[in-house]
C-alpha positions as CSV (number, residue, x, y, z in Angstrom):
1,M,14.5,180.2,75.4
2,S,11.4,181.2,73.2
3,I,9.9,184.5,73.4
4,F,6.5,185.3,71.5
5,T,6.2,188.6,69.9
6,P,1.9,189.1,69.5
7,T,2.2,192.5,67.8
8,N,4.6,191.5,65.2
9,Q,3.9,187.7,65.3
10,I,7.9,186.7,65.6
11,R,9.4,184.3,66.9
12,L,12.4,184.8,69.0
13,T,14.8,181.7,70.3
14,N,17.9,181.7,71.1
15,V,18.1,185.2,73.0
16,A,20.4,187.3,74.2
17,V,19.0,190.6,75.6
18,V,20.9,194.0,76.4
19,R,19.1,196.7,78.0
20,M,20.0,199.9,78.5
21,K,18.5,202.4,81.2
22,R,17.8,206.0,79.4
23,A,15.9,208.8,80.4
24,G,14.0,206.7,83.1
25,K,12.9,204.3,80.9
26,R,13.8,200.5,79.8
27,F,15.0,199.7,76.5
28,E,15.7,196.3,75.6
29,I,17.5,194.8,72.0
30,A,17.2,190.8,71.2
31,C,20.2,189.7,70.2
32,Y,21.6,185.8,69.2
33,K,23.7,184.2,71.7
34,N,27.5,184.0,71.4
35,K,27.2,187.5,69.4
36,V,27.2,190.2,71.5
37,V,31.2,189.5,72.5
38,G,32.1,189.3,69.0
39,W,30.4,192.4,68.3
40,R,31.8,194.2,71.3
41,S,35.3,192.6,69.7
42,G,35.2,193.8,67.0
43,V,35.5,190.2,65.7
44,E,31.6,190.1,63.9
45,K,30.6,193.4,61.9
46,D,27.7,192.5,60.4
47,L,25.0,193.7,62.4
48,D,22.2,191.1,60.9
49,E,24.4,188.4,62.3
50,V,24.1,190.2,66.2
51,L,20.5,191.4,66.1
52,Q,17.5,189.2,65.5
53,T,15.0,192.3,65.0
54,H,16.2,196.1,64.5
55,S,13.4,197.0,67.1
56,V,14.1,198.2,70.6
57,F,11.5,196.6,73.0
58,V,10.5,198.0,76.7
59,N,10.3,194.3,77.2
60,V,12.1,191.6,75.1
61,S,10.3,188.6,76.6
62,K,7.0,190.2,76.3
63,G,7.4,191.7,73.3
64,Q,7.2,195.2,74.4
65,V,7.8,197.3,71.0
66,A,9.3,200.7,72.5
67,K,7.0,204.0,71.8
68,K,8.2,206.3,69.2
69,E,7.9,209.2,71.4
70,D,10.4,207.6,73.9
71,L,13.0,206.6,71.5
72,I,13.0,210.6,70.4
73,S,12.9,212.1,74.0
74,A,16.0,209.2,75.3
75,F,18.1,209.0,72.4
76,G,17.3,212.2,70.3
77,T,16.3,209.9,67.2
78,D,13.8,207.3,66.6
79,D,16.4,204.8,64.2
80,Q,15.8,202.0,65.7
81,T,19.4,200.9,64.2
82,E,21.3,203.7,65.6
83,I,19.6,202.9,68.8
84,C,20.4,198.7,68.7
85,K,24.1,199.8,67.5
86,Q,23.8,202.0,71.2
87,I,22.6,200.0,73.4
88,L,24.7,196.7,71.9
89,T,27.7,198.9,72.3
90,K,27.0,200.7,75.9
91,G,23.7,197.9,77.2
92,E,24.6,195.2,80.2
93,V,24.2,192.2,78.5
94,Q,20.9,189.9,80.8
95,V,22.6,186.9,81.8
96,S,21.1,183.7,84.1
97,D,23.2,183.9,87.3
98,K,24.1,180.0,85.9
99,E,25.6,181.4,82.4
100,R,27.4,184.6,84.9
101,H,29.5,182.4,87.1
102,T,30.7,180.5,83.7
103,Q,31.9,183.1,82.2
104,L,33.3,184.6,84.9
105,E,35.5,181.0,85.3
106,Q,36.7,181.6,81.8
107,M,37.8,184.5,82.1
108,F,39.5,184.0,84.9
109,R,41.1,180.8,83.2
110,D,42.0,183.3,80.0
111,I,44.0,185.6,82.5
112,A,45.8,183.2,84.3
113,T,47.2,181.3,81.2
114,L,47.7,185.2,79.3
115,V,49.7,185.8,82.1
116,A,51.5,182.6,82.3
117,D,52.0,183.4,79.1
118,K,54.0,186.8,79.5
119,C,55.9,186.3,82.5
120,V,58.2,184.3,84.2
121,N,60.3,184.3,87.2
122,P,62.8,186.9,86.8
123,E,65.7,184.8,88.9
124,T,65.5,181.4,86.9
125,K,64.0,183.0,83.4
126,R,61.7,179.8,83.9
127,P,57.9,180.5,83.5
128,Y,55.2,179.4,85.8
129,T,52.2,177.0,84.9
130,V,48.7,178.6,84.7
131,I,47.3,176.8,87.9
132,L,50.2,178.1,89.4
133,I,49.1,181.7,88.1
134,E,45.3,180.4,89.1
135,R,46.1,179.7,92.0
136,A,48.3,183.0,93.5
137,M,45.0,185.1,91.2
138,K,42.8,183.4,94.0
139,D,45.3,183.7,96.8
140,I,45.3,188.0,96.2
141,H,41.4,187.4,95.8
142,Y,41.7,189.0,92.2
143,S,38.0,189.4,91.1
144,V,37.4,189.4,87.5
145,K,35.8,192.5,86.1
146,P,33.5,191.4,83.2
147,N,33.4,194.7,81.3
148,K,37.4,194.9,80.9
149,S,39.6,192.8,78.2
150,T,41.2,189.6,79.7
151,K,44.5,191.1,77.8
152,Q,43.6,194.5,80.0
153,Q,43.3,192.6,83.3
154,A,46.3,189.8,83.2
155,L,48.2,193.3,83.1
156,E,46.2,194.4,86.1
157,V,47.2,190.9,87.7
158,I,50.5,191.2,86.6
159,K,51.3,194.4,89.0
160,Q,49.1,193.2,91.8
161,L,51.4,189.9,92.1
162,K,54.7,191.7,91.7
163,E,53.9,192.2,95.6
164,K,53.6,188.8,96.5
165,M,55.5,186.7,94.5
166,K,59.1,186.7,91.8
167,I,57.4,187.8,88.2
168,E,58.1,189.8,86.4
169,R,56.8,189.8,82.0
170,A,59.2,187.9,80.1
171,H,62.0,190.1,78.3
172,M,62.2,190.4,74.2
173,R,65.6,190.1,73.0
174,L,66.2,192.5,70.2
175,R,69.2,193.3,67.5
176,F,69.4,196.7,66.5
177,I,71.9,197.9,63.3
178,L,72.5,201.2,63.2
179,P,74.4,203.7,60.9
180,V,77.8,205.1,63.7
181,N,76.8,208.1,63.5
182,E,73.3,208.6,64.8
183,G,73.6,205.3,66.2
184,K,76.3,206.2,69.1
185,K,73.3,209.0,69.4
186,L,70.1,206.7,69.7
187,K,71.8,204.1,71.8
188,E,71.8,206.7,74.6
189,K,67.7,208.1,74.0
190,L,67.1,204.2,73.7
191,K,69.3,202.8,77.4
192,P,66.1,203.8,79.3
193,L,64.3,201.4,77.4
194,I,66.7,198.8,77.6
195,K,67.0,196.5,80.1
196,V,70.4,194.6,79.7
197,I,72.7,194.9,76.7
198,E,74.2,191.3,75.7
199,S,76.8,192.3,73.4
200,E,77.4,195.6,70.7
201,D,80.0,195.4,67.9
202,Y,81.0,198.5,66.7
203,G,82.2,198.1,62.5
204,Q,80.7,199.9,59.8
205,Q,77.3,200.1,61.1
206,L,76.3,199.5,65.1
207,D,75.3,196.1,66.0
208,I,73.5,195.8,69.2
209,V,71.6,192.7,70.7
210,C,69.8,193.6,73.8
211,L,66.7,192.9,76.4
212,I,64.1,194.7,76.9
213,D,60.3,195.1,78.4
214,P,57.4,194.1,75.4
215,G,55.7,197.1,76.6
216,C,58.3,199.5,75.1
217,F,58.8,197.7,72.0
218,R,56.6,200.3,70.1
219,E,58.1,203.5,71.2
220,I,61.8,201.5,71.2
221,D,60.7,200.9,67.0
222,E,59.0,204.3,66.9
223,L,62.8,205.8,67.3
224,V,64.6,203.9,65.1
225,K,62.9,204.9,62.3
226,K,62.6,208.6,63.4
227,E,66.4,209.3,64.1
228,T,68.1,207.0,61.3
229,K,64.9,208.0,59.2
230,G,64.4,204.6,57.8
231,K,68.3,204.0,57.8
232,G,68.5,201.6,61.4
233,S,67.1,198.2,61.5
234,L,65.7,196.3,64.3
235,E,64.7,192.7,64.6
236,V,63.0,190.6,67.2
237,L,65.2,187.2,67.5
238,S,62.6,185.8,70.3
239,L,59.7,187.0,71.6
240,K,60.1,185.5,74.9
241,D,63.3,185.5,76.5
242,V,62.5,181.8,78.5
243,E,64.4,178.4,80.0
244,E,63.4,175.3,79.5
245,G,60.8,173.6,82.2
246,D,58.4,175.2,84.6
247,E,58.9,177.5,87.5
248,K,57.6,176.0,90.7
249,L,56.2,177.9,93.9
250,E,57.8,176.4,97.1
């Protein structure tokens, strides 16, 4: 796609248009393709790597630049760089139907990959294959949301799949080494957050090996630091408690 702007004689190529409607008017900015997602995810921090020009348009393809009074009316400023940032963050990326379909297909695969990586059959402790998760997502008619991160959507998918199949997040295996006095009190507070205590040894210190839901890790870590005033230690023995081999859905 090549766009010629007669107002400033800039030829814009490889353009991704991001659009926002404000105060009843349309505003657009011209970005480099594949850079908008990088900016929104925090990977790309250099605005000049994202924007083709710091101008705000009413129509990028025709090269029609927005009027100063319209910018002030809609955004309360005529600082084009600041307005570009707002549109870049909150605007809608204009893509062709083909591009949109390809992006949604890729997101669908990425979500399925995340779910397969995080989950197991709780009875066998075996992971599911990506293909099997994709099939299960199609069975529940999961619809990808382009404005939500794949991680957020993977967590949503896990919740929905739990209603249809035996699936849960693989447990993390942790080891606590705690001072005995604080350890006994702390163990009671940790109990609701622990799935299974595999072993505990009372010696000079309290040594516990257990399985937890990964979503509870941060809370457990903060609790151990706070209650033991830094004297206790927390070690991750394995990120995923899984058995060898893939799970098959009969």
